[in-house]
C-alpha positions, 0 to 999 in steps of 0.5 A: 487497544481493543479487547480480546476475543476468541477468533482473530484477524491478522492483517498483514501490511507493509509497502510492496515489495517488503516480504508481506508474501513471505510472512503470510506464506509462513503464517499459513504454513503455521496453521492460519487460515487464508480466506479463498481463493487466493491470488494464484502465484505467477512469474513475478511472485512464484512462491505465491501471494497468499492474498485472498482474491476477493479482498484485492478486488474489493480494496482496489475498488474502494480506493479507486472510490476515494481516488487514493493509490496503494503507494499514495505520496499525498499527506491527506490521502488517509484522510480522503479515504474516510468518507469512503470507508463511512459509506454503508454499501462498503461496510455492508459488502465487506460484513457480508463477505467476512461473515462467510470467512470465519472458518478458522480462530486465526484468520489472515488477510494480506493485501498492502492496501488493508491499512488505508481501509483500518475504519472499515476492517476493524469495525466490521470484524467487531460486529463479527466477534473478531478481534484485529491485530496488524503485522507490518512488514519492514524493509529499508526504504532504499531497498523497497525503492531499489527493487520496485525499480527493477520490478516495474521500471525495468524499461524506463528512461532516466526521467521516468526513473528519477521521477518514480524514485522521488514519488515512491520513496515519498509514498513510501514515508506517507505509507509507513507513517499512516500505517503506524498511526492508525494501528496505534489502538490495536495490537501490533507487531513490526517484523524486519524482512531481513530477520524473516529470511535469516532466522524465520523461527525467531521472527516468527516466535516473537511476532506470535507472542506479541499478537498473542497466536498459536502455531501448530509447530514447535518453533523452538525446535530445529526439526526440518519445517516446510517453511525451511524450503519456502524461504532463502536468503537469495530473496534479498535481491535488492540490497541498495542504499540511498547513494544508488537513488537520485532522490532529495536530500530532505526526503532522504533525512525524513525518510531515514528518521521514519526508518529508525523509529519503526525499528525502535518499534520493532522492539517495542510496538508502543515505544512512546519516543518513536511514535512521537518522532513519527507524528513530528516526521509527519508535519515535516513531510507534510510541508515538504510535500506542500513546498514540492507541489507549490514549486512544480504549479507552473509545470503541472498547469503547463503539462495540463494545458498541453494534454488538453490541447492534444485532447481537443485536437483529437477530438476534433479530428474524430468529430469531423471524421464522423461528418465526413471530413467537411468542415461543418456549417455551424461552426460555433456549435461545433466548437461547443461539442469540441468543448464539451467532449474534452472537458468529459475527457480531461476535466476543466481547471476553470 
């Protein structure tokens, strides 16, 4: 683990819909500093996101550069991030911004993408004399997937919902495994969402002790605190099980093992048996993902061919309209223009 310093950066991570906004808002109300301005509250999250606007926009660009998604289910996604994280331009940009945000001894940055950028945040913070620590929110994968269904797939058809449930559960597994792995060299804590909304004082006391944080309130007292009005048990609207999802059995078995390991890490953040089991699950998930890609190769190729044909027809129509609807005299030249345009839009498998 990295050496202690007088200033601390707490990076709040966890799958979307796992309570990251709830715990970050609570940290703010307990005296921690969130870089300003924040993403404003909206109808989707009326209590607030508590995410620095600059960080969200920056991390979206970094992930886009690497071709990685927030809930990326590909086992190789973290490795794909590394060349981007090593770019001096991104590191210099983060250092320049973060250097202006050292306005408190305990700084909190929340964005579910942050763990992908571990090799940007930790060295940049260290250069500025700041010790990085990680707080990961835990929520059962069936509830996370179900909550994402209700939030993002309200009007989706059955085929779309089936595909996204499997993809989101795979993403949960890959994100959970990657997040846990990259935080092993740092001071860290895992907090259950259910603990946070049922007894936030106990949850935040434990998190504070494990991360070495100090709060501006006595959490051993029952005196009313603004967090009492901020958190209520009705926030847990999605209480589903795997029986409510249509997902592969092998994936469920891996997800449940990872969940049990994370539960052990919530008690001891460096539980050796749990970390060893997660390493085994990383291999098992990688093998399942490889098989799944191989199994769907013909379907994928067909989908690409259909999309390319549709693009070719669209480009052909647009080029002819540009020429007044007449069939060009130089057909081979026209065909080459179509091919070049289609390849620029859809890429080529060779």
